[in-house]
N, C-alpha and C positions, 0 to 999 in steps of 0.2 A: 503494500499499500504506499502509496506516494505522501507526502508531508500535504500536498495541497487536497488530496482527497479526504485525509482526516480533518483539515481545516475546513473543507467545505461541509463535512459531516456536523462538526462541531458548530459551525454557524447556522446550519440547518435545525440543530438541535436548539440552540440559543433562541431561535426565532419562534419555534414551538412552545419553548418554555415562558417567552415573552406574551403570548397570548393566553388570557386568564383561564382557567380550566373548565369554568362554566360554560365557554364559547366552543367546546368540544362536543360534537354528537355523541361519542362514547360516553359521557360523563352523564347526559340527560338519559341514555338508555339504561344505564346502570340504576340512576335514581328513580327513574320510573318503576322499573322492576323491583326494586327495594321497597318502594312505598306501597306497590300493589302486594307485596309477599306479607308486609307490616298490616295492611288492610284485612286480606285474606286470614291472616293469623288472629286478628281482633274479632272477625266474623265466626271463626272457628272456637274462639275462647267463648263469645256470648252464646253459640249454640250448645258447647259442652254446659255451660251454666244453666241454661234453659232446661236441658236434658236432666240434669242432676235435680234440679227441682221438681221435675215430672216425675222422676223416678220416686222421690222421697213422697210426692202425693199419692203414686200408686201403691207405695208400700202402706201408708196410713189407711188407704181405701181398702186394700187386702187384708189387713189388721181387723178393721171394721167388719168386713164381708165374714171373715171367719168367725168373729165374735158373734155376729147375728146368727150364724149357721149353728154355733154352739148353743146360742139361747134358743135356738126354735128346735134344737135338739132335746135341750132340757125341758121345754114345754111339753114335747111329745112324752118324755118319759114321765113328767110330774102328772099329765093327763091320765096315762095307764096305771099309774100308782093310785091316782083318785077312784078310777074304775074299779081297780081291784078291791078298795077298801070300801066302797059302796056295797059290795057283795057280803058283808059280814052280817050273818042273819042269825036269829036265834037258833040254838042247837048245836051250834060250832063246837066242835071238839077241842081240847087244848092242844093237841099236836097240831092240828089245822091252823089254830090261831097261831102258836108259836113260829109255824112255817110261815104263815102270812105276814107275820110282824119281822121276822129274819129278811125275807124277801124285800120287804116295803123299806126296813131299816138299810140294807145294804144298798138298795137302788137309789134311795133319797141322798144317803150319803154320799155315793159316788156322783151324782149329778151336781149337789150342791158345793161339793169340795173346790172346783176351780172359782167359784164365786164367793168363798167365805169372806173375804176382805173387800168385796164390792160394796161401795157406799150406799147404793139403793137397795140391796138385796140382803147383806148381812144382818139385820136385826131380825128380820123374817127368817131366815136361815136358822139363826140361834133359836128363835121360837119353835121352829119345826124341831131341832134336837132336843130341846126340853121337852116339848110334847112326846119325842120318841123315848127319853128317858122314864117319863113318868108311865108311859106303856108298858115299858119293860120290867117297872116294878110293879103295875097291877098284874101282869102275866104271872110273876113269881107268887103273888097272894093267891092266885086261882090255879096254881098247880094243885093237881089231884095227889092225894097221898097215895092212893090206891086207883090206879087206872081202871081197874075192874068196875069199879062204885061210880065212875064218872057219870054213868048213864042214871043214876039215882036222883041227882039234880042235873038235868038236861040243859038248862038254860043258865047254870051258874057260872060258865066261863064267859057266856055271851054278854050278861050283865055285868060282870066284874071289869070286862074290857071295851065294851061298847062306847063307853063315855071318852076313853082316850084314844080310841080308833077314830070317833068322829072329831075329837080335837086335832088329830093329826091331818085328818081330811080336811078340814077347815082351814089350818094353817098351810096345807099343799096347795089349796085353792088361792088362799093369799099369795103365797108364792108364784104360783102360776100365772095370776093377774100380773105382778110385778114383773115376771120374765117376760110376758107378751108385751108389756108397754115398755120395757127396756128394748126389746128386738125391733121394736118399731118407732123408736124415739131417735130422730135423727139429729137432734139439737137444735139449740136456738140459732147456732150461724147458719144452718141449712134452711131452717124456715123463713129467713130473711132472704135469702137470694132469690 
């Protein structure tokens, strides 16, 4: 390379550097691409933020739907228990009464357990539990000492437990009403929309 070639190239480079960088086309191309990239990134961030909020709302809705389904299942169970308790008739034998009580107690405790600390249901659930304990005590009092002699006083078991079974049935009806109200209660916020 000749010194004149080097000098001419240096002169050309000096001329290029004397022109401000914003007057070059490649500067504007890079700037537009960079701004477009930043804008697209901002839009993606906003979309992700919106998707996060929608996911949170969907989770809340799914939780509420699950709660409603559980409450409706509880309503069905309570209705079945109430129907069984309605069948307590004079002439019931101790073993039948004990079996009915055990089944009723087990089913009620199972369906009430998830809602024991629920603000709207806890008092009524506690009342049902108290009625179950009273009924269990009544059953112990009417237990025949000799099962063969149970037929001598055929309605003794019925009259000994009937009041307590009616109390359980009434408490179950109260709880059923609250559960049905709770499963259809969409809250004050939803009513305003």
